[in-house]
N, C-alpha and C positions, 0 to 999 in steps of 0.2 A: 543571459544564459548561454553557455557554450558546451560544446560536445567534448567529452573527455574519456579517456581510457586509463585503465589501471593495470600495468603489467606487474607479472609475480615479482621481478626483480626490482620493482619500486614498492613493494609492500612495506608499511611500516612494521616496526618490530612488534610482533605479536606478544601478548601476555601470556601466561600459563592458562591451559584449558580450566574453566571452572564451571560448575553445573549450578552454581548459587544462582537462584532466581530461575531456573529452568524446571520445566515438567517432562517427565519421560512420557512419550507417547508410543504405544505398543504398534507394532505393524499390523497391517491388515488388508483385506480386499473391501472396496466400497463402491458406490454408484457414484461417479463424479459428473457434475454439471445438472441440468435442468432443461426438459422440454415445455415448461410452463410459462416461461417469462421472456427474455431477450433472446434473439437468435444466436448471438454468440456463445450462449451457455449449452447449447445443443450440439450434438445429441448426448442423452445420458449413456455413460458407457462405465464398465467395470475396470477399475485400476488397482493394483497392489503396490502398496509402499512398505519398505523396511521400517522398523521401530527407529526412533530418533528422540532427541531432547529439543525442546522448544521454548524459548523465553517466554515467562509466565505473563509477561505485558509487553506492550511495544516499548521500543528504546525511549527512555525518557530525556527531558532537558539536561538533568543532573548527570545521567549516564554519558550523553554525548558531549558534554563540557568536561568531564574526565578524559574522554578521549582526545579532545582538542587540545587540552592542556599538556597531554602526553606526547602528542605527535606533532602539534602545529599545523594539523589539517585545516586548510582553506576550501570551503565549500564551493560548488559550482556557482551558486547565487552570489558569493563574495568576489567572483572573478569577472574581469572585463571579457565579453564574448569576443570571439575570433570572427571576423567579417567572413573569412574563407568558408565558415561552415554554415553561413547563411546568405547564400547568392540572392541578390536582388533587394536584400534588406535595406531600409533606410538607415544611415548612419546614426541619425538621432534616436532610434529604436534600439540600438545596441549598446546598453549600460548594465552595470552591476544591478541586480534586483531580482525579484521573483514574483509569482502570481499570488495575489491576495484576493480573497473574496471581499467584495464591496457591495452590499446588498443595496437594491434600488428601493425607493419607497412607494412603488406603485407596481401593478402588474406588467409584466413584459413579454415579449415572444420568446417562448422557451426554446426556440430553434437557435437563438442567437445568444451563445454563453458569454460574449463579450460584454452582455448588459450586466453581468454581475462579477465578471474577473477583470482585474486590472494588474498590469505587469508594473509593479510599484518599485521605484528606485529606492535602494536602501533596505528593502525587506529581505531578510535571511533569518537564519535559525535563532539568532540572538535578538532579532527585531522582527517579530512574526507579523505585525500589522504595520511596518513602515519605521523609518530611521528614529521616530520619537517614541516607539513602543520598546518593550523590554521583556524578559522572561522572569522578572523578579516575582516571586511568589508563584512561580509555574514549574518548580523543580519536579514535581510529580506528574505532569502534563507530558504527552508525547512529543518529541522533537518533531518539528516539520520544517518546510523548506530545505529538505534533503534530496538531492538528485540520486540517480541510481549509483554512481560511482561513489557518493558520499556514504551510502548505505553500505556498500560493498567495503570501503576502506575501514569502516568501523568494525564490520563483522571479522574481517580478517586480522585486526589489531586484537579483537577480544578472543582470538582463536577459534571462531566459527565460521559460518556461511550464511547465505540468505536461502530461505526455503524454495524448493520448486512449487509450482502451482498445485500440483497434485497432493504434496506434503502439507502444504497450507491449508486447502480444502479439508483433508482428511482431519487434521487436527480441529480446524473450526467447527466440524459437525460434532465434535465431542462425544463420539460414540452413537449417535443417532442418524444411522444410515438412511438416506431419502427424506429426511425431515425438512420441512420448509426453512426453518430457521435454525440457529444453533442452540435453541432451548427448546424446540418443538415445532408444532404446526400452527400455533397462534402467535400473532406478532406481539400483542400486549395482553398476556394472560391476566385474567381478573382485573384488567385496566392498568397493569404494572408495566411501567417503561423499562426494558430489558437492556437497552443500548442507547448511546448517544446519537440519536438521529433527529431529524427535522420535523417538527409538528407545526402545522399550518400550511399556508399556501406558498410554495417556494416560488422566487427567491425573497420576496418583500414582506412576507408575514411569518414571524418566528415566535410561535406562543411559547416556546421554552418549557414545555410541560414535563420535560426530562430534567429541568433545573440548570440546564446550561445552553448558553448562547452559541459558544464557539467549542473549542476543546474542553476535556473534563480530566480530572486526575484518572490514571490508568486502572485504578481498582474502584471506580466510582460505581460500577455496575457489576451484578453478579457474574461469577465465572461459568463457563460451560461445564460439561460433563468431565473434562479432563482437567478442569482447574485452571483454565486459561481464561484471562481476561481481555475484553476489547478485541475479540476477533471480528466482531461484528460492530460497525460504527466508530465513533471518534474520529479516526483517521484511517484512509486507505493505506494498505502494506504493499512494499514491494516485494516480488518474488524475482526469482533468478530466471524465469522462462521467457523466451521471446514470445511476443503476441502473434497468434493466427486467429482468423475471424471465426472459427468454428472448431468444436472437438472432433478427434476421428470417430469413426463408427465403432459400435461396440464389437467385441471379439465375438466369432461365431461359436467357439468352443472355450471351456474352462482353461484348457492347457494353453490358449493363445492370449489370456489377459496381459496386457503389458505390465512389466514390473519397474517401479521407480522411473516413470516415463518424463521426459522433458518436453519442452514446447517446440515450436517450429523452428525454421532457420532463420538467422538474422535478416536476409533478403527478403523473407516473406512477412517480415514486421514491419517494413516501410509504410507510411501512410499513403495510400493510393491517391488521394486529393491533393498531395504535394509532391509531384514526381521530380522536381528539382532538388528536393531536400532528402536526403537519404540518411535519416537519423533513425537508428534502431528504436522500437518500442518494446518494452517489458510488461508483463501482466501485473496490474494491481489487483488486489483482493480485498474484500470486506467492507466495502462502503466507508461513509463517514458521516459526521455530523451534519452534512449538507444533503444526505439521501432523504428524499420526501416522496410520499405517496403520488402526489401529482406531477413528479418529475423523474426521480431516480430511484426505483425500487430495488436497489443493489444492497440492501442491508440483509443479505443471505449467504450462506458459505458458497453457493454455486455461481453468485455473481462474480464478475470479472470486468475488467476495463484496461485499455492500452494506454500506456504513457510513455512519451519519449524520454530516453535516457538522460536527456539535458536538462529536463524540465522540472522545477521544484515548485511547490504550492504551499499554500496555508493549511492544506487538509491531507496532506501524504506524509507517512512515516513509514516504520519498518519494525520487525523483530528478527532475530537470529535463531539459527538451528545448529545442533552438532549431530551428526548421523552416526547411529551405533556402528554401522558397518565399517567405518573409518576411524574408530576409537582404538588405540594401541592395546 
């Protein structure tokens, strides 16, 4: 995995704007974040966003294949890492590949994520579980093993962008301001699985009560109130905001509510536990098929997670946005 940048003068030739497969989301003011779960989600604060169009589903393997065929794009996972980006790293650990979920067959210490993640040689978007795997039959599953710059390159080629955290969360709530989940306040209403998440004791026991062991087709679960699928579960999704460990305080007056806010500065996003490696982190939203009640209860619109921009995994994807205020 290597850090990469995408300059505007290096953008692939974009295709015409197309709203096919997108949903119009009206602008509005909502309560962003949560005070009930993880500290990085707090405090709840009011935010206003303008109207926009958002992809109805995460970008699929079929769509990403069309992009690669049109542009020749090579993803971060398919490139040899540059040792200069990883001072002190062992040479044998710098190879083409990506992080793949490899479940143990017994309980493990949940503080040690290396117990279930493997940096696997040859894993990439075409080979989601290693070089001998493929995406045959997975055209309608979300593309995975895409780093931030891969997602941004696709968005620009499509004449779109990546959503901010505020835009993404507003859309995920589906008009239910303050609700715990994208569909209401009950996780499994009447026992119905509403998203592709983990059932059982993570990471060794997967009961697959939702019918899927890993990713699922992007329309396999009901849409939210705006008609958007997979805003919760299946795969985490990239946003364009740099990660900071908490939200700003709520505005004291209605006149001061932030409009179309962005995240923190790049230098605020570096991981404090790795002072020698200054790789920016962006906000992921939505949780994935690996989110479980006993480990990661991030299958909620307010949930957020930092992801280094150079890192791709088997449970991270993205979707795109077109902002109304920028439409000619």
